[in-house]
C-alpha positions in Angstrom: 106.8 96.6 129.5 109.7 97.8 131.6 112.4 100.1 130.3 115.7 98.4 130.9 118.2 101.1 130.4 118.9 104.6 129.2 120.6 105.6 126.0 123.1 102.9 125.0 126.3 104.1 123.3 129.7 102.7 122.6 130.4 99.1 123.2 127.0 98.5 124.7 125.2 99.5 121.6 127.6 97.6 119.5 127.1 94.4 121.4 123.3 94.6 121.2 123.3 95.5 117.5 126.0 93.0 116.5 123.5 90.8 114.8 122.8 93.7 112.4 126.5 94.0 111.6 126.8 97.5 112.9 130.2 99.2 113.1 131.1 102.7 114.2 131.6 105.2 111.4 132.8 108.8 111.5 130.0 111.4 111.6 129.5 113.1 108.3 128.5 116.7 108.1 125.8 118.2 105.9 128.5 119.8 103.8 130.2 116.4 103.3 126.9 114.9 102.3 126.2 117.8 99.8 129.5 117.1 98.1 132.1 119.4 96.7 129.4 121.8 95.3 128.9 124.2 98.3 125.6 125.3 96.8 124.1 121.9 96.8 121.2 121.5 99.2 121.9 119.3 102.2 119.5 116.4 102.4 118.4 115.1 105.8 119.4 111.4 106.3 117.5 111.0 109.6 115.6 107.8 109.7 113.7 105.8 112.2 112.5 104.4 114.4 113.4 100.8 113.7 112.7 98.1 116.3 115.1 95.1 116.4 114.1 92.1 118.5 117.5 91.1 119.8 116.2 88.1 121.7 113.0 86.7 123.2 112.8 89.3 126.0 114.6 92.4 124.7 114.1 94.9 121.9 116.3 97.7 120.6 114.7 100.8 119.2 117.2 102.6 117.0 117.5 105.7 114.8 120.0 107.3 112.4 119.7 110.9 113.6 121.9 113.9 113.2 124.6 111.8 111.5 124.8 109.3 114.4 123.3 105.9 115.0 121.9 105.5 118.5 119.6 103.2 120.3 117.6 102.5 123.4 117.1 99.0 124.8 113.8 97.8 126.3 112.7 94.7 128.1 109.7 93.6 126.1 108.2 90.1 125.9 105.1 91.1 124.0 104.9 94.9 123.4 107.3 97.8 123.1 106.1 101.3 124.0 108.2 104.3 123.4 108.1 107.9 122.4 109.9 109.3 119.3 113.2 111.2 119.9 114.4 112.3 116.4 112.2 113.9 113.7 109.3 112.1 115.3 109.4 113.8 118.7 106.0 113.8 120.2 104.8 110.6 118.5 104.1 107.6 120.7 104.5 104.0 119.5 103.0 100.8 120.6 104.8 97.9 118.8 103.9 94.3 119.1 106.5 91.5 118.9 104.2 89.0 117.1 101.7 90.8 114.8 98.6 88.7 113.9 97.4 87.8 110.4 94.2 89.6 109.3 91.2 87.9 110.6 89.7 87.4 107.2 90.3 88.2 103.5 86.7 89.4 102.9 84.5 91.9 104.8 80.8 92.5 104.2 78.4 95.2 105.4 81.0 97.9 105.0 79.4 101.3 105.2 82.3 103.2 103.5 85.8 102.7 102.3 88.6 104.9 101.1 91.5 103.7 99.0 94.9 105.1 97.9 97.8 103.4 96.1 101.4 103.8 95.1 102.5 106.3 97.8 106.2 105.6 97.1 107.5 107.4 100.1 105.4 110.6 99.6 104.3 111.2 103.2 103.2 114.8 102.6 100.6 114.0 100.0 99.5 110.8 101.8 98.8 112.7 105.0 97.2 115.6 103.1 94.6 113.3 101.3 93.8 111.5 104.5 93.2 114.8 106.3 91.1 116.5 103.6 89.0 113.4 103.1 88.3 113.2 106.8 90.0 109.9 107.4 92.3 111.4 110.0 92.1 114.6 112.1 94.6 117.5 112.0 97.0 115.5 114.2 96.8 112.5 111.9 94.8 110.3 114.3 92.0 108.1 113.1 88.8 110.1 112.5 86.6 107.8 110.4 84.8 105.6 112.9 83.8 102.3 111.3 85.2 103.1 107.9 87.8 101.1 106.1 91.0 102.5 104.6 92.9 100.5 101.9 96.5 101.2 101.0 96.7 99.3 97.8 100.4 98.6 97.7 103.7 100.3 96.8 104.5 102.4 99.9 108.2 101.6 99.3 110.8 103.0 97.0 111.4 106.2 95.1 110.4 108.8 97.7 112.3 109.8 100.8 109.6 109.2 103.5 108.9 105.5 103.3 109.5 105.0 107.1 107.1 107.8 108.0 104.4 106.3 105.7 104.8 102.9 107.2 104.6 104.0 110.8 101.5 106.2 110.1 99.8 103.1 108.6 100.9 101.0 111.5 99.4 103.4 114.0 96.2 104.0 112.1 95.7 100.3 111.9 95.6 100.1 115.7 93.4 103.2 116.1 90.9 102.2 113.4 90.5 98.8 115.1 89.7 100.4 118.4 87.1 102.6 116.7 85.4 99.6 114.9 87.0 100.4 111.5 90.0 98.9 109.7 93.1 99.7 107.8 94.2 97.3 105.0 97.7 97.5 103.7 98.2 95.3 100.6 101.5 94.2 99.3 102.7 95.7 96.0 105.6 94.8 93.8 107.9 97.3 95.5 107.2 95.8 99.0 108.2 92.4 97.4 111.3 93.9 95.9 112.6 95.4 99.1 111.8 92.3 101.2 113.7 90.2 98.7 116.7 92.5 98.6 116.1 94.3 95.3 117.0 97.8 96.1 117.2 99.4 92.7 114.6 102.1 93.5 115.4 102.9 97.1 115.8 106.6 97.8 119.3 108.0 98.4 118.1 109.2 101.8 118.3 105.6 103.0 121.2 104.3 100.9 123.4 107.3 101.8 122.2 107.5 105.4 121.4 104.5 107.6 122.6 102.0 105.0 126.0 103.5 104.1 126.9 105.4 107.2 125.2 103.1 109.6 126.4 100.0 107.9 123.0 98.3 107.9 121.6 96.6 104.8 118.4 98.4 103.9 116.4 95.3 103.4 117.5 94.0 106.8 115.5 96.9 108.4 112.5 94.9 107.2 113.7 91.4 108.0 112.2 88.9 110.3 114.0 90.3 113.3 112.4 93.7 113.0 108.9 95.0 114.0 108.2 96.4 110.5 109.5 93.3 108.8 107.3 91.0 110.8 104.3 93.3 110.3 104.8 93.4 106.6 104.9 89.6 106.4 101.3 89.5 107.7 99.9 91.6 104.9 97.6 90.4 102.2 97.9 90.6 98.5 94.1 90.7 97.7 91.0 91.5 99.7 87.3 92.0 99.1 85.2 94.7 100.8 81.5 94.1 100.1 81.6 93.4 96.4 84.8 95.3 95.6 88.0 93.4 95.0 91.3 95.1 95.8 94.7 94.0 94.4 97.8 96.0 93.5 98.4 94.7 90.0 95.6 92.3 89.0 94.5 88.7 89.1 95.0 86.9 85.9 92.6 84.2 84.6 95.2 81.5 85.4 94.2 81.8 89.1 90.6 81.0 88.2 91.7 78.0 86.2 93.7 76.8 89.2 90.9 77.5 91.6 92.9 79.8 93.9 90.6 81.8 96.2 91.7 85.0 98.1 93.1 83.0 101.1 95.1 80.8 98.7 96.6 83.8 96.9 97.5 85.6 100.1 99.0 82.5 101.7 101.0 81.8 98.6 102.5 85.2 98.3 103.2 85.5 102.1 104.8 82.0 102.2 107.4 82.9 99.6 108.6 86.2 100.9 111.7 84.6 102.5 112.3 81.8 100.0 115.8 81.4 98.6 116.5 82.3 95.0 116.7 78.6 94.2 113.3 77.9 95.6 111.8 80.9 93.8 113.3 79.6 90.6 112.2 76.0 90.8 108.9 76.1 92.7 106.2 76.7 90.0 103.5 78.2 92.2 105.5 80.9 93.8 107.4 81.6 90.6 104.1 82.3 88.9 102.8 84.4 91.8 105.9 86.6 91.7 106.1 86.8 87.9 104.7 89.3 85.4 101.3 87.6 85.4 101.2 87.5 89.2 98.9 89.7 91.3 101.7 92.1 92.3 103.0 92.7 88.8 100.2 92.1 86.3 99.2 95.2 84.3 96.6 93.7 82.0 93.6 95.3 83.7 94.6 98.7 82.3 97.0 98.1 79.4 99.0 95.6 77.6 102.7 95.0 78.3 104.8 95.1 75.1 104.9 91.5 73.9 104.3 89.8 77.2 100.5 90.0 77.2 97.5 91.8 75.8 95.1 93.8 77.9 92.5 91.7 79.6 89.4 91.3 77.5 85.9 92.1 78.9 85.1 88.4 78.8 88.2 87.5 80.8 87.5 90.3 83.3 83.9 89.0 83.7 85.2 85.6 84.5 87.5 87.0 87.2 84.8 89.0 88.8 82.3 86.1 88.7 84.8 83.8 90.3 85.3 86.1 93.2 81.7 87.2 93.4 82.7 90.9 92.9 81.2 93.8 90.9 84.5 95.6 90.4 88.2 95.4 91.0 90.4 98.3 92.3 94.0 98.3 91.1 97.2 100.4 91.4 100.6 99.7 89.8 99.9 101.3 86.4 100.1 105.1 86.6 97.1 107.1 85.3 96.7 110.8 84.6 93.9 110.7 87.1 91.8 108.2 89.1 89.6 106.6 86.4 87.4 103.6 85.7 87.7 101.4 82.6 86.0 98.3 81.3 82.6 99.9 81.9 83.3 100.7 85.5 84.3 97.2 86.5 88.0 98.3 86.9 89.0 101.3 89.0 92.6 102.4 88.5 93.9 104.5 91.4 97.6 104.9 90.8 97.8 108.6 89.8 100.6 110.8 88.6 101.0 112.7 91.9 103.6 115.1 90.5 101.4 116.0 87.5 98.3 116.3 89.6 99.9 118.2 92.4 98.7 115.8 95.0 97.4 112.3 95.8 93.9 111.2 94.8 91.8 108.7 96.6 88.7 106.5 95.9 85.8 106.9 98.2 82.8 104.5 98.2 79.9 105.7 100.4 76.1 105.4 100.1 76.5 103.1 97.2 78.5 105.7 95.1 82.1 106.0 94.0 83.9 109.3 94.2 87.3 110.6 93.2 88.7 112.7 96.0 91.5 115.1 95.2 94.1 116.7 97.4 91.9 119.5 98.8 89.1 117.1 99.7 86.8 117.9 96.8 84.8 115.0 95.4 84.1 114.3 91.8 82.3 111.5 90.0 84.7 108.9 88.8 84.9 109.0 85.0 85.6 106.3 82.4 89.0 106.4 80.8 
């Protein structure tokens, strides 16, 4: 990698970022952002980095920082290496142009795993639980050797630090691999929504900052021309570690009837991420996968959903676990008061009410036992709901 130029402003920046429909906008002060109420607390709209692959040999790293959009251009055929310059000063990035698909959908002989779900842009509590559980060190670098970390979907939306969560997962994925471990980031329904342009739950930090004042559509930050967008498109929907199945929502019995294995499910969901609305409407397989009975949206493992479906029966659950040769399934998506099991321990629900609990909770499996780990690192036996 060779750095091609210094900071690029004015017409040079505009030319390189034209494909993102950038235009110059006046800087907005914190007071302007806070509105007419002078007592309103100013909210930081800094965001980044984002990496845009402008052509086959050049990449543009850009930020929205201190009410300005700025960029740096790199010559990069395969890899872009750079240091953070905004709120991420001191962080080093290694970004690949063509991320690879995971080598498999199933891992065996895992000594330990730790799983969290539904971060929703809450970087503080995500980092806290990783530190106190020993997954990372005090500087947020991988500290868990051959262990496996699972982020079980829904990093996007609601909270104000989605970008920070994504880059931490991105870096830990690289560090874990070098240490003989692994990080698995599964797609949730909110990843699907953003990738398909449904921005109903995007935090105002992004809509009022880089999107409105930078004139960049939020979903295009995760399109096929960006590093994070390409990386997200490699992610699975369901995996199995030893005899534990992980999926954000749940796998309905229709998938057993149709004989879809984990690879089939993952390829189906990945393959439809950039489909047109017409194809999504009239292609039955992907329409089912993205519907309320699909693995990203289904809530039947923990509750019924009004008149759409009843909660999965024990017999139906047994058929799912038998088909995938699993002992249990770990799900997020449906918020619980605390991390719990149900269906006699065969379902572990790990989407917790962070606000009510005062922190994130994680699921630890080690030495053949399941533990509920709370924000200060204390372990408890996982209890039945």
